[in-house]
N, C-alpha and C positions, 0 to 999 in steps of 0.2 A: 599410231594415233596422230603423231606429228605430221605425217604425210597427208592424212585425211584432213586435218585442220588447215594445212596450207592449200590443199585442193579446194576445199569449200570456200575459203576466202578468195582464192584466185577465180573460181567459178563465178562468184557474185560480182567481182570486179569486171570480168570479161563479159558477162551477160549484160551488165550495165552499159558497156561500150557497144554491144550489138543491138540492144533493144530499139534504139532510134538511129542506128548508124547506117542504115541502108536507104537508098533513094526511094524505096517503096515502103518504108516504115510508117509514113503518114502520122507522125507525132505532132502534137501541138507545140508551139514555140515555148510556152511556159504553162504554169498552172493558174496564172492570173487571167481573169476574164477582163481583158482590156481592149478588145477589138470589136468594133461595131459592124455588123452585117446588116445592111439596109437595102431597101428596094420596094418594089410592089410585087405582091404574090399573084401570079396569074397561072391559069391552067389552060391547056389547049382546047379543052371541051367547054369550060364554063367562063372563060375570060378572067377578068379581075375578081379576085376572091375577097370581097369586102366582109369585115366583121366575122372572120373565119378562124377557128382554132386550128393550130397545126403543131406537128411534132418535128423534131430535127434529128437527123442521124449524123453524128460527128465521128469522123474517122478515128480520132484519138481515143474514143471510148470503145473501140473494137467491136465486140459482139454484144455489148451492153444494150439494153433497150433504148429506143429513141428517147430523146429528152423532150418532155412536154411542157405545157404551161405557156405557150406562145400563141399570139393571135394577131390578126391584122386589124387595122382601124377601119372606119367606114369608107375609106378610099382604097383599101387593099394594101396600104403601106405597112411595113414592118420594120422593126429595129431590134436585132438580137445581139446581146453582148456576150461574147465568149472569147476564148484565146484564139490567136491566129492559127489556123489549121493549114496543113500542107495541101490538103484537098478541100475544095469548096464543100461545105455541109449541104446535105440534101433535106429539103422540106417535104413533108408528107401531110396530106389531109386524110385522116383515117389510115388506110393501108395503101393509098394511092400516091405515088411519087408525083410531085407537082413541079418543083423547080430546085435549082441550086442557089444557095444564098451567096451573095457576093459582097466583097468589101468595096465600097464606092471609091472612085478616084479622089473625090473631095472628102475623104474620111476625117480630115482635121476639122471640118465644119460640123461634124456630128457631135451632139452633146450626149455623153454616155448615160447621164441621169435620165434621159428620155427613152432609153432602151429597156427592153425586157430581158431579164436574166432568169436563171434557174437555180434550184438548190443542188442540182446534179453537179458532181465534181469531175475534174479532169484527173484521171489516174496518174499517180506520181511517176509510174514507169512508162508513160506514154507522152512524155514531154522531152524536148531537146535539152532541158536543164535537169534531167533526172539525177545526175551526179551531185547536184547541189541540194538535194532533198535530205531531210532527216531519215526518211525510210531507207535511202541508199546507204547512208553513212552508219546507221545503227548496227548492222551485223559486223562491222569492222572492229567494234569495241570488244565483244567477247571473242572474236576471231583472233585478234592480235594478242589478247590476254592468254588465250589457249596456246598459241604458238610460243609465246614467251615462257609460260609455265612448263610446257613440254620440252623446250630447249634447255631450260635449267635442269629439268629432270634427266636429260641425256647425260649431263656432266655430274649431277648429284642425284643419282637414282633414289627416289623415295616413293613409296606407295601413295602417300598423300598427294604428291605432285602429279603423279599419273592420274589419280582419281579426279583431282581438280581440273587438270587439262582435258580429261575425257568429258567431264560435265560441261566445260566451256565449249568444247568442240560440238557436243550434242546441241547445246543452246544455239550456237552459230548455225548449225545445220538446220535446226527447226526454224530459226528466224528467216534464213534464206528461202527455205521451202514455203513458208507462209507468205512471204513478200512476193515471190515470183509465181507461185502456183495456186494460191488460193484467193 
């Protein structure tokens, strides 16, 4: 049981390092929506898309549905507030790809309060800062307790220690499974 507890804790730690560790991970820089994507939305067929509702596909949300609730003004301009993404988000009108959203070169001049945002969240495990999140740290508490209890049980064998260590290991396993796979 001790080996299993160590394996689960190690797996969680290693998976945290790999989740955004590749150059093709396409994670957001953080969970904070602090980057303004601005511009004018245009399509090749219709030109400037004035007063048009659109959705956005953010790479950090993986296969989650596109984020909606955005629209252009009467001149076709938009301002979307989100975390800085590794890949430019894609705007869609209906199911038709329209354009990539860009961060303007003069981003310091953009007032974030003028931008649209969404209730959709950036997943904890799709940010470069995932190791700083509560979700990442949480399984280490029962995991470390399980390892400690089971180590004590190696030198002072007691049925209660084995039972407690097993319960803590199962709790850690369940937490890691829920966090990474559900």
